[in-house]
MILUMSE-501546 format. One record per residue (C-alpha): residue number from 1; residue in one letter; x, y, z. Coordinates in steps of 0.05 Angstrom, whole numbers, m for minus. Layout:
% MILUMSE-501546
     i   aa       c1       c2       c3
   NUM    a        X        Y        Z
...
//
This chain:
% MILUMSE-501546
     i   aa       c1       c2       c3
     1    m       10     m280      248
     2    f      m27     m297      184
     3    p      m13     m342      124
     4    k       m2     m304       60
     5    n       m5     m361       10
     6    a      m80     m362       11
     7    w     m141     m328      m20
     8    y     m174     m273       21
     9    v     m235     m231        7
    10    a     m208     m162       m7
    11    c     m271     m122      m24
    12    t     m338     m125      m58
    13    p     m345     m109     m133
    14    t     m383      m44     m120
    15    e     m324      m16      m81
    16    i     m282      m12     m145
    17    d     m336        6     m195
    18    d     m323       81     m195
    19    k     m251       91     m172
    20    p     m190       53     m146
    21    l     m192       25      m76
    22    g     m132       24      m29
    23    r     m134      m30       23
    24    t      m83      m64       68
    25    i      m87     m140       66
    26    c      m41     m182      110
    27    g        5     m122      118
    28    e        9     m109       43
    29    k      m15      m42       17
    30    i      m54      m58      m46
    31    v      m94      m18      m96
    32    f     m154      m52     m130
    33    y     m187      m28     m193
    34    r     m219      m51     m258
    35    g     m171      m57     m315
    36    a     m185      m72     m388
    37    e     m254     m100     m402
    38    g     m273      m91     m329
    39    k     m226     m146     m304
    40    v     m203     m136     m233
    41    a     m130     m117     m221
    42    a      m89     m111     m158
    43    l      m22      m74     m152
    44    e       24      m50      m98
    45    d       m4       17      m76
    46    f       61       53      m91
    47    c       78       97     m149
    48    p      151       84     m172
    49    h      162      158     m186
    50    r      155      189     m116
    51    g      120      136      m75
    52    a       51      166      m78
    53    a       m9      121      m65
    54    l      m37       99     m132
    55    s     m105       90      m99
    56    f     m112      166      m99
    57    g     m110      166     m174
    58    q     m162      147     m226
    59    v     m175       94     m278
    60    c     m173      116     m351
    61    e     m188       66     m406
    62    g     m170        7     m362
    63    q     m104       37     m337
    64    l      m88       66     m270
    65    v      m65      139     m271
    66    c      m27      166     m211
    67    g      m61      227     m181
    68    y        5      261     m166
    69    h       42      269     m232
    70    g        0      230     m282
    71    l       42      167     m287
    72    t        1      112     m321
    73    m        8       41     m295
    74    g       m9      m24     m329
    75    c      m43      m82     m295
    76    d       23     m121     m295
    77    g       58      m69     m253
    78    k       98      m38     m310
    79    t       94       37     m324
    80    v       59       50     m390
    81    s       71      125     m397
    82    m       82      191     m361
    83    p       76      262     m388
    84    g      143      286     m415
    85    q      182      224     m392
    86    r      213      162     m421
    87    v      188      105     m378
    88    q      225       44     m405
    89    g      273       43     m346
    90    f      221       53     m292
    91    p      220       m4     m241
    92    r      162      m52     m242
    93    i      118      m52     m180
    94    r       87     m115     m152
    95    s       22     m143     m180
    96    y      m22     m191     m140
    97    p      m66     m247     m165
    98    a     m138     m224     m160
    99    v     m203     m257     m180
   100    e     m276     m236     m180
   101    r     m320     m293     m158
   102    y     m383     m307     m118
   103    g     m397     m233     m110
   104    f     m330     m217      m79
   105    i     m260     m195     m101
   106    w     m207     m244      m77
   107    v     m133     m231      m72
   108    w      m71     m274      m60
   109    p      m21     m233      m20
   110    g       34     m286      m20
   111    d       77     m319      m73
   112    a       41     m306     m139
   113    q       68     m369     m170
   114    l       30     m411     m120
   115    a      m38     m378     m132
   116    d      m90     m425     m161
   117    a     m160     m396     m169
   118    s     m191     m465     m167
   119    t     m175     m469      m93
   120    i     m219     m409      m75
   121    h     m271     m430      m23
   122    h     m330     m457      m62
   123    l     m395     m421      m46
   124    e     m452     m463      m73
   125    w     m505     m415      m47
   126    a     m475     m357      m87
   127    e     m489     m392     m153
   128    s     m561     m415     m140
   129    p     m625     m376     m152
   130    d     m655     m416      m94
   131    w     m614     m376      m45
   132    a     m613     m303      m24
   133    y     m555     m266        7
   134    g     m548     m201       44
   135    g     m487     m176       82
   136    g     m438     m121       96
   137    m     m367     m105      119
   138    y     m337      m79      184
   139    h     m267      m55      199
   140    v     m250      m85      266
   141    k     m191      m67      309
   142    c     m172     m136      333
   143    d     m129     m196      314
   144    y     m170     m236      263
   145    r     m158     m299      305
   146    l     m200     m269      361
   147    m     m258     m267      313
   148    i     m245     m339      294
   149    d     m248     m357      368
   150    n     m313     m317      374
   151    l     m347     m352      315
   152    m     m324     m423      332
   153    d     m352     m417      403
   154    l     m422     m387      403
   155    t     m431     m393      479
   156    h     m422     m318      482
   157    e     m489     m307      448
   158    t     m525     m317      514
   159    y     m489     m257      543
   160    v     m470     m211      485
   161    h     m533     m217      442
   162    t     m587     m218      495
   163    t     m640     m183      453
   164    s     m631     m220      387
   165    i     m601     m291      383
   166    g     m580     m305      455
   167    q     m615     m352      502
   168    k     m594     m390      564
   169    e     m601     m458      530
   170    i     m539     m443      487
   171    d     m489     m448      543
   172    e     m528     m505      575
   173    a     m524     m549      512
   174    p     m462     m592      501
   175    v     m417     m575      443
   176    t     m374     m624      403
   177    t     m312     m607      362
   178    k     m279     m647      307
   179    a     m220     m632      262
   180    e     m216     m666      194
   181    g     m151     m644      161
   182    d     m155     m569      154
   183    h     m230     m567      168
   184    v     m255     m556      239
   185    v     m328     m566      257
   186    t     m364     m550      322
   187    r     m435     m573      333
   188    r     m489     m553      383
   189    f     m562     m575      383
   190    m     m617     m548      429
   191    n     m683     m585      429
   192    n     m751     m561      451
   193    v     m732     m489      466
   194    m     m769     m424      452
   195    p     m740     m385      393
   196    p     m705     m319      410
   197    p     m727     m254      375
   198    f     m683     m261      313
   199    w     m709     m331      298
   200    r     m781     m313      313
   201    a     m776     m261      259
   202    n     m747     m312      210
   203    l     m802     m362      226
   204    r     m853     m308      209
   205    g     m814     m293      145
   206    n     m825     m365      123
   207    q     m899     m364      144
   208    l     m887     m409      205
   209    a     m913     m401      276
   210    d     m863     m364      320
   211    d     m894     m377      388
   212    v     m882     m452      394
   213    p     m821     m492      417
   214    v     m767     m506      366
   215    d     m706     m549      357
   216    r     m646     m504      344
   217    w     m577     m519      315
   218    q     m509     m485      305
   219    v     m456     m520      263
   220    c     m393     m479      254
   221    h     m343     m494      199
   222    f     m273     m465      198
   223    t     m232     m468      134
   224    p     m164     m434      127
   225    p     m141     m382      121
   226    s     m198     m349      159
   227    h     m266     m369      133
   228    v     m322     m389      180
   229    m     m389     m414      154
   230    i     m442     m428      206
   231    e     m503     m471      192
   232    v     m559     m443      236
   233    g     m633     m453      240
   234    v     m695     m473      278
   235    a     m750     m524      263
   236    h     m815     m534      298
   237    a     m800     m582      355
   238    g     m807     m655      340
   239    k     m804     m645      264
   240    g     m733     m670      255
   241    g     m691     m611      276
   242    y     m632     m601      229
   243    d     m660     m654      181
   244    a     m732     m627      183
   245    d     m771     m617      119
   246    p     m762     m546       92
   247    k     m835     m531      105
   248    d     m824     m539      180
   249    k     m760     m499      189
   250    v     m719     m438      173
   251    s     m645     m449      161
   252    s     m588     m405      138
   253    i     m513     m401      130
   254    v     m478     m346      169
   255    v     m421     m324      123
   256    d     m357     m297      155
   257    f     m295     m278      115
   258    l     m242     m251      162
   259    t     m187     m215      125
   260    p     m127     m192      166
   261    e     m105     m120      155
   262    t      m50     m118      207
   263    e      m33     m161      267
   264    t      m86     m123      307
   265    s     m138     m103      256
   266    m     m181     m137      204
   267    w     m234     m130      150
   268    y     m296     m169      169
   269    f     m342     m189      110
   270    w     m405     m216      141
   271    g     m473     m238      116
   272    m     m526     m291      114
   273    a     m547     m338       58
   274    r     m616     m369       63
   275    n     m656     m418       22
   276    f     m726     m396       43
   277    a     m765     m339       12
   278    p     m705     m321      m32
   279    k     m743     m270      m73
   280    d     m767     m231      m13
   281    k     m721     m170      m15
   282    a     m754     m138       45
   283    l     m737     m200       86
   284    t     m665     m198       61
   285    a     m659     m126       84
   286    q     m691     m143      151
   287    i     m643     m201      164
   288    r     m583     m159      142
   289    d     m602     m103      189
   290    g     m611     m152      246
   291    q     m544     m184      232
   292    a     m510     m116      229
   293    r     m533     m101      300
   294    v     m510     m170      324
   295    f     m441     m164      294
   296    a     m434      m93      319
   297    e     m442     m121      389
   298    d     m386     m171      375
   299    t     m342     m115      350
   300    v     m347      m76      415
   301    v     m327     m138      456
   302    l     m270     m159      411
   303    e     m239      m90      405
   304    a     m240      m83      481
   305    q     m210     m153      486
   306    q     m154     m133      438
   307    r     m138      m72      479
   308    n     m132     m115      541
   309    l      m87     m166      507
   310    s      m43     m111      478
   311    l      m32      m84      548
   312    h      m16     m153      575
   313    p       17     m192      518
   314    g       49     m244      563
   315    r      m11     m260      605
   316    k      m34     m332      601
   317    l     m107     m345      583
   318    l     m150     m403      603
   319    m     m167     m457      552
   320    l     m234     m491      567
   321    n     m274     m544      531
   322    i     m317     m491      497
   323    d     m253     m462      466
   324    a     m236     m526      427
   325    g     m260     m500      360
   326    g     m216     m438      363
   327    v     m157     m477      391
   328    q     m161     m529      334
   329    s     m167     m473      283
   330    r     m106     m437      310
   331    r      m65     m500      307
   332    i      m80     m505      232
   333    l      m61     m432      223
   334    d        4     m441      262
   335    r       24     m499      218
   336    l        8     m461      153
   337    i       46     m400      177
   338    a      106     m442      197
   339    l      107     m473      127
   340    e      117     m404       97
   341    q      178     m387      139
   342    p      245     m386      103
   343    q      275     m443      143
   344    a      216     m488      125
   345    q      221     m471       52
   346    a      296     m485       52
   347    a      284     m553       82
//
C-alpha cells in the first residue's frame, strides 16, 4: 500500500527534545530520540530483553534507556549495558536511517542500504529568511492515498470549505493535469473573481485591498512517496495573475507531507510557507489557525470516506476528469510499490 524505500517526515524536532517518541511509520514501530551530540536516532521500538516499548524509556547521555529493566541501547541498535547482566550476546535491533533537515525529522523505513539523504525533497523556502512558515500535524484515520486524491483535486473546496477558501468559481474553472516522470502537476486558474475570506485576510496582511476582484491560482505538485506542494495565491485582477509583481499579490505554498501509519491511518504534517511579510509573527499565527480549521474539515470528510470504503472494499468508484491528478499519482505509487516486491527484486 505504500513504498518503504523513501524518505518520510516522521516528526518535528520539538517532539523529541525532551523524551523519546514512539511512532508507527509505514507499519514499522519506531522510536525516535536525540543521541550523542543531539543527533537524531531511530530504532525499532522493541527492547530485546522482554519486548517492552523503548519509547517509554528515557535518554541518558545520548543513549536510550529502557523504562522496564534499565537496558541501555546504542544508536546502532546494539545493547550497551544492563544492570547486573552481560550484554555481549544480546541480539541487535533494527536501526533506521534518520535525518534532521528543513525543520523536520525524516526517516527511511525501507532498505537502509538504499537510503541517500541527498534525495530528500528539497525545500527552498525552509532555508530562506525571505519566507515564513507555520504549520501543524494531524493524525488522520484514512488511507494516505485518499489525502493525495483530496489535495490533487481542489474542486471539493467549493463544498467542504464554504466559509474560508471555497467559492463556486473553483469547480467552474477548467483544470489541467500533466505527469512528468514521477512529478504530477494539476493547474487551475480563476480570473476576475472576488477573493474568499481566507484570501481577503491575506490581502490585508500584505497591505492590499481585499474588496476588489482578483485573479486566483492553484498549482498542485505531487512528488513520491507522498508529498504535495500547492502553489496558491491571488493578485489584483489584471495585474498578471500568477506572474504578477509581488506588490500586487499574495502567494504561498501549501505544504503537505503525508506519512502512512497503517493502511488506513496516517500522520498529516501540514503548513503554509509564504514570501510576503515574513517577519509578521501574528500573521503567521493567523494563517496557521485558519489552515488548521480548513484541514480539520478535510479530516472529517476523509475519515468518513475511509469508513465507507472499509465497509465496501470491492465497490467500484467513478473516475472523472477532475480525478486525473490523483489517478496519475496513484499510478506512480503502484509502480514504486511493485518495484519493491520480492519477485521484482529477483528479476
